[in-house]
C-alpha positions in Angstrom: -32.5 -7.2 19.5 -31.3 -3.9 18.6 -27.4 -4.9 18.8 -28.4 -8.4 15.9 -29.2 -5.3 13.8 -25.8 -4.2 13.2 -24.9 -8.0 12.7 -27.1 -7.8 9.8 -26.2 -4.7 8.3 -22.4 -5.0 8.7 -23.7 -8.9 6.6 -25.7 -7.4 4.1 -23.0 -4.2 3.5 -20.7 -7.1 2.3 -22.6 -9.9 0.6 -23.7 -7.2 -1.7 -19.7 -5.9 -2.0 -19.9 -9.6 -3.3 -22.3 -9.1 -5.6 -20.5 -6.8 -7.2 -22.1 -3.8 -5.9 -20.3 -0.3 -5.7 -19.0 -0.1 -3.1 -19.2 3.9 -2.1 -23.1 3.7 -2.9 -23.7 0.5 -1.0 -22.1 1.6 2.4 -23.6 4.8 2.2 -27.3 3.7 0.6 -27.6 0.6 3.2 -26.1 2.6 5.6 -28.9 5.5 5.1 -31.7 3.5 5.3 -30.9 1.2 8.6 -29.9 4.4 9.5 -33.3 5.8 8.3 -35.6 3.0 9.8 -34.2 2.6 13.2 -33.5 6.6 14.2 -36.2 8.2 12.1 -35.4 11.7 10.7 -32.8 12.6 13.3 -30.6 10.5 11.5 -30.7 13.1 9.2 -29.3 16.0 11.6 -26.2 13.4 12.6 -25.1 12.3 9.2 -24.1 15.5 8.2 -22.1 16.5 11.2 -20.3 13.5 11.1 -19.3 13.6 7.7 -18.9 17.8 7.6 -16.3 16.6 10.9 -14.4 13.5 8.8 -13.8 15.7 5.7 -12.3 18.4 7.8 -9.9 15.8 9.1 -6.0 17.7 8.8 -4.9 14.6 8.3 -6.7 13.3 5.5 -4.8 16.0 3.3 -1.9 14.2 2.6 -4.3 12.2 0.5 -4.6 13.9 -2.6 -1.2 15.8 -2.5 0.9 12.2 -2.1 -1.4 10.5 -4.6 -0.2 13.6 -7.5 3.4 13.2 -5.9 3.1 9.7 -7.3 1.5 10.2 -10.7 3.5 13.4 -11.5 6.6 11.3 -10.7 4.8 8.5 -13.0 5.2 10.8 -15.7 9.0 12.6 -14.8 11.1 9.5 -16.2 12.8 9.0 -12.8 11.8 5.6 -12.6 13.0 4.4 -15.8 16.1 6.0 -15.5 16.6 4.0 -12.4 15.8 0.6 -13.6 18.2 1.0 -16.4 20.7 1.9 -14.0 20.1 -0.5 -11.3 19.9 -3.0 -13.3 23.4 -2.5 -15.1 25.2 -2.0 -11.8 23.2 -5.6 -10.8 23.4 -6.7 -13.9 26.7 -8.7 -14.1 25.5 -10.6 -11.0 23.4 -14.0 -11.2 19.4 -12.4 -10.1 21.2 -9.1 -10.3 18.2 -8.0 -12.6 15.8 -9.4 -10.4 17.2 -7.1 -7.1 17.9 -4.6 -9.3 14.0 -4.4 -9.6 13.4 -5.0 -5.9 15.9 -2.3 -5.1 14.0 -0.1 -7.0 10.8 -0.9 -6.1 12.0 -0.4 -2.8 12.9 3.3 -3.4 9.9 4.2 -5.3 7.7 3.3 -2.8 9.3 5.7 -0.7 9.2 8.3 -3.5 5.6 7.9 -4.2 3.9 5.4 -2.5 1.9 4.7 -5.7 1.3 0.5 -6.7 -0.3 0.9 -9.8 2.4 3.0 -11.2 5.2 1.0 -10.2 4.2 -1.8 -11.0 2.9 -0.2 -14.5 6.3 1.2 -14.8 8.2 -1.7 -14.1 6.2 -4.4 -16.1 7.1 -2.1 -19.2 10.4 -1.7 -18.5 12.1 -4.8 -16.9 10.0 -7.6 -17.5 10.4 -7.3 -21.5 14.6 -6.8 -20.1 14.3 -10.5 -17.7 12.5 -12.8 -20.3 14.8 -11.5 -23.4 18.2 -12.7 -20.6 16.1 -16.2 -20.0 14.7 -15.5 -16.6 11.9 -17.8 -16.1 8.5 -16.1 -16.5 7.4 -17.1 -13.2 10.3 -14.9 -11.5 10.5 -12.3 -13.6 6.4 -11.6 -13.2 6.5 -12.6 -9.0 9.4 -10.2 -8.5 7.7 -7.1 -10.4 3.9 -7.7 -9.3 4.9 -8.2 -5.6 7.9 -4.8 -5.6 5.3 -2.9 -6.9 3.7 -3.6 -3.6 5.9 -1.9 -1.6 4.6 0.8 -1.6 1.3 0.0 0.9 3.8 -0.3 4.0 7.2 2.1 3.1 6.4 5.2 4.0 4.9 7.4 3.0 2.2 5.6 1.9 -1.7 6.0 1.4 -2.5 3.2 3.4 -0.8 4.4 6.4 -2.3 8.0 6.5 -5.9 6.1 5.9 -4.9 3.6 8.7 -3.9 6.8 11.2 -6.5 8.2 10.3 -9.6 5.2 10.6 -7.7 4.6 14.0 -7.5 8.0 15.1 -3.3 7.3 15.8 -0.2 9.5 14.7 0.2 8.8 11.1 4.0 10.1 11.9 4.3 7.5 14.2 3.2 4.5 11.3 5.4 6.0 9.2 8.2 5.8 11.5 7.0 2.2 12.4 7.0 0.9 9.3 10.8 1.8 8.4 11.7 -1.5 9.9 9.4 -3.9 8.4 9.4 -2.3 5.2 13.0 -3.0 5.7 13.3 -6.4 7.2 10.5 -7.1 3.9 12.7 -5.7 1.1 15.9 -8.0 2.9 13.5 -11.3 2.4 12.7 -10.4 -1.1 16.2 -10.3 -2.3 17.2 -13.5 0.0 14.8 -15.0 -1.5 16.0 -14.1 -5.3 19.7 -15.0 -4.2 18.6 -18.5 -2.9 17.2 -19.2 -6.1 19.8 -17.8 -8.3 22.1 -20.2 -6.4 19.5 -23.3 -6.5 18.5 -22.7 -10.0 21.1 -20.6 -11.7 19.4 -20.8 -15.4 15.9 -19.2 -13.8 17.8 -16.1 -13.2 21.1 -15.9 -15.0 23.8 -12.6 -15.5 23.5 -9.8 -18.6 26.4 -10.3 -21.0 29.8 -9.3 -20.1 29.2 -6.7 -23.6 26.4 -4.9 -22.6 28.2 -3.7 -19.0 31.5 -3.0 -20.5 29.5 -0.5 -23.0 27.7 1.1 -20.4 30.8 1.6 -18.0 32.4 3.8 -20.5 29.9 6.1 -21.3 29.9 8.0 -18.4 28.9 5.5 -15.3 29.3 7.4 -12.2 27.4 10.7 -14.1 24.7 8.4 -14.6 23.9 6.7 -11.6 24.3 9.7 -9.6 21.9 11.7 -11.9 19.8 8.1 -11.1 20.0 7.8 -7.3 20.2 12.1 -6.3 16.9 13.2 -7.7 14.3 10.4 -5.7 16.7 10.6 -2.4 16.2 14.0 -2.5 12.8 13.6 -3.0 12.6 10.9 0.0 14.8 13.1 1.9 12.5 16.0 1.4 9.0 14.1 2.3 10.2 11.7 5.0 13.3 13.1 6.7 11.3 16.7 7.6 8.8 14.0 9.2 11.6 12.3 10.8 13.2 15.3 12.0 10.0 17.0 13.1 10.1 19.9 11.2 6.8 19.2 9.1 3.6 17.2 9.7 3.0 14.4 7.2 0.2 16.7 5.2 2.7 19.6 5.4 5.3 17.3 3.9 3.1 15.7 1.2 2.6 19.1 0.4 6.3 19.4 -0.6 6.5 16.0 -2.1 4.0 17.5 -4.6 6.0 20.5 -4.9 9.2 18.3 -5.1 7.8 15.9 -7.4 6.7 18.6 -9.9 10.1 20.6 -9.7 11.8 17.4 -10.5 10.0 16.5 -13.4 10.8 19.7 -14.6 14.4 19.5 -14.1 13.8 16.6 -16.1 12.4 18.3 -19.1 9.5 16.6 -18.6 6.7 19.4 -17.4 4.2 21.1 -20.0 0.7 22.0 -19.1 -1.0 19.0 -20.6 1.2 16.1 -18.5 0.1 19.2 -15.5 -3.6 19.0 -16.7 -3.7 14.5 -17.1 -2.0 14.3 -13.7 -4.1 16.3 -12.0 -7.2 14.9 -13.5 -5.9 11.4 -12.7 -5.1 12.4 -8.9 -9.0 14.2 -8.9 -10.3 11.0 -10.0 -8.6 8.6 -7.8 -8.8 11.2 -4.0 -13.1 11.4 -5.6 -12.5 7.8 -5.1 -11.3 7.2 -1.5 -13.1 10.5 0.1 -16.7 8.8 -1.8 -16.1 5.5 0.1 -14.9 7.5 3.2 -18.2 9.8 3.3 -20.0 6.1 3.0 -17.8 4.3 5.4 -18.3 7.8 7.8 -22.6 7.4 7.6 -21.7 2.8 7.8 -19.9 3.5 11.4 -22.2 6.1 12.6 -25.2 3.6 11.9 -23.5 0.1 13.0 -22.3 2.2 16.5 -25.9 3.8 16.7 -26.8 0.0 17.0 -24.5 -0.7 20.0 -22.5 -2.8 17.5 -19.4 -2.1 18.5 -20.6 -2.5 22.6 -22.6 -5.8 21.7 -19.0 -7.2 19.7 -16.6 -6.3 22.9 -19.1 -8.5 24.7 -19.4 -11.4 22.5 -15.4 -11.6 22.9 -15.2 -11.1 26.0 -18.9 -13.5 26.9 -16.1 -15.8 24.3 -13.3 -15.4 26.7 -10.9 -14.5 23.6 -7.3 -13.7 24.2 -6.4 -10.0 23.0 -3.2 -12.4 20.8 -6.6 -14.9 19.8 -8.7 -11.6 19.0 -6.1 -10.3 17.0 -5.3 -14.1 14.9 -8.8 -13.6 14.1 -8.5 -10.4 12.9 -5.8 -10.9 10.9 -7.7 -13.8 8.7 -10.6 -12.1 7.9 -8.2 -9.4 6.4 -6.4 -11.8 4.5 -9.6 -13.5 2.8 -11.5 -10.4 2.8 -8.6 -9.4 0.6 -9.5 -11.8 -1.6 -12.6 -10.2 -2.9 -12.6 -6.6 -2.0 -10.0 -3.7 -2.2 -8.1 -2.7 0.6 -9.2 1.1 0.9 -12.8 -0.7 1.4 -11.3 -3.1 4.2 -9.8 -0.3 6.0 -13.3 2.0 6.1 -15.1 -1.5 6.9 -13.4 -3.7 9.1 -10.7 -1.7 10.9 -13.7 1.0 12.5 -15.6 -2.2 13.7 -12.4 -3.5 14.9 -10.2 -0.3 16.5 -13.1 -0.8 19.8 -12.2 -3.7 20.7 -8.2 -3.7 20.2 -8.8 -0.5 22.3 -10.9 -2.9 25.4 -8.0 -5.4 25.2 -5.5 -2.9 26.2 -3.8 -3.8 22.2 -1.0 -1.1 21.0 -3.0 0.5 17.7 0.4 1.4 16.1 1.5 -1.8 16.0 -2.0 -3.2 15.4 -1.6 -0.5 12.0 1.6 -1.6 11.1 0.2 -5.6 11.1 -2.6 -5.0 9.2 -1.4 -2.5 6.5 1.4 -6.0 6.2 -2.0 -7.9 5.5 -3.2 -5.5 2.9 -0.3 -5.7 1.2 -0.9 -9.3 0.3 -4.3 -8.1 -0.7 -2.5 -6.9 -4.0 -1.0 -10.1 -4.9 -3.7 -12.3 -3.8 -6.4 -13.1 -6.6 -9.0 -13.1 -8.3 -8.8 -9.9 -7.6 -5.5 -8.8 -7.1 -4.4 -5.1 -8.7 -0.8 -5.8 -8.8 -2.0 -8.5 -11.3 -4.1 -7.3 -13.2 -1.5 -4.4 -13.6 0.9 -6.2 -14.4 -0.7 -8.5 -16.4 -1.9 -5.4 -18.8 1.0 -4.8 -19.6 2.9 -8.2 -20.2 4.0 -9.7 -23.1 1.3 -11.7 -25.0 3.2 -14.8 -24.4 3.0 -14.5 -20.6 0.5 -16.0 -19.3 -2.3 -15.6 -16.0 -1.4 -18.9 -14.3 2.5 -18.0 -14.5 2.0 -15.1 -13.6 0.0 -16.7 -10.4 2.2 -19.0 -9.5 4.9 -16.2 -9.6 3.7 -14.6 -7.0 3.2 -18.1 -4.7 6.5 -17.7 -3.1 6.3 -13.9 -2.3 3.1 -14.0 -0.2 4.0 -17.0 2.0 7.1 -14.6 2.5 5.3 -12.0 3.5 2.8 -14.4 6.0 6.1 -15.4 7.6 6.7 -11.7 8.5 3.7 -11.0 9.2 3.5 -13.9 11.5 7.3 -12.8 12.4 6.3 -8.9 13.4 2.9 -10.9 16.0 5.6 -12.2 17.7 8.0 -9.8 17.9 5.8 -6.0 18.4 9.5 -4.7 19.1 10.3 -4.8 15.4 7.5 -2.2 14.8 7.8 -0.6 18.7 11.7 0.1 19.1 12.0 3.2 16.3 8.9 4.9 17.8 10.3 4.2 21.4 13.4 5.0 20.5 12.7 8.6 18.9 9.9 9.4 21.0 10.5 12.9 22.7 
């Protein structure tokens, strides 16, 4: 049966990815072989048309622009100033350093959206300080690794841009829908830290009063104003222009890229060498995303050409699964896949396969997009391939063991899963704001 070949293709791609073969070439190569043997030479007329159609997607232009913005801000020194200022502002409270890390992680997420840059920056600056002040290694590493992943859900997020393209929904609506979930998730992290600081005060001590007093003597108001104004300027320029309807997400990404360059120049950090480095890193990351997208386009063409989507819809209907049961099944599959493969691969392999079924079941795709983004956030934290864990381990002091980092992220992963369940049970957390601001 031809439809069964589609499932064989899907299974074979997954097996080869788990075996360690490159994602883009596995997706594209296997799909081309299946397409050639199934459709003959005509397949090579269809594939270029689909690839050109995908590459002509105006929304996807936001990806390199947001990546450039994040890379530029990483070099600007804004993150360092923000972290140091917030740490001294909250330092007199128990757990104050951890609270500062979460707040700064949220602000960096809203101005960069690049997980690796955020985790590395906070790991280099905050982790040694937290350990020196007597924080437990597990709480310190867990807080930093988790806060760095907020860029996956808090707009402007590259994940939401890619999901918007794959789900064929408005990226602006996804950004709006993510505001409340992202804010609530930050509040849940802060609540957990406050509880730990009360239950185990030795795990999250306050900073010495002498340091705080010294900070207040040296132009505290000016430092705070400068540290907060620059990232808020960028957040307002990017998200404000989208939510006010002045700019599309792609146009806002261009504003963000220009704004990040301007802020870097204001900080006195801009030079040609740094610009070349940022452009090189942006090109590298963007090329990786788009070559995977080309492979995913070939995979989607063959899978649907073989009737795989129709076959899956028929299976779901025959199994008499309710929309809620199917959604739960997909969420479990995405969560498990996050242990082994990257979020980009999940977006381009799993999401296109299940999207027609969500449409057939009448499920709101904006809601689904936010649920998947929240779920993908955990893929950065779940071993063995959690990228945040690798980033943090790479910059952590020698005495920090991998096992301590793994133990540190467990409570935060449980918080994320509990919140994911909350969003499933109460879709209004996602749908209320877009409906309120709908024209």
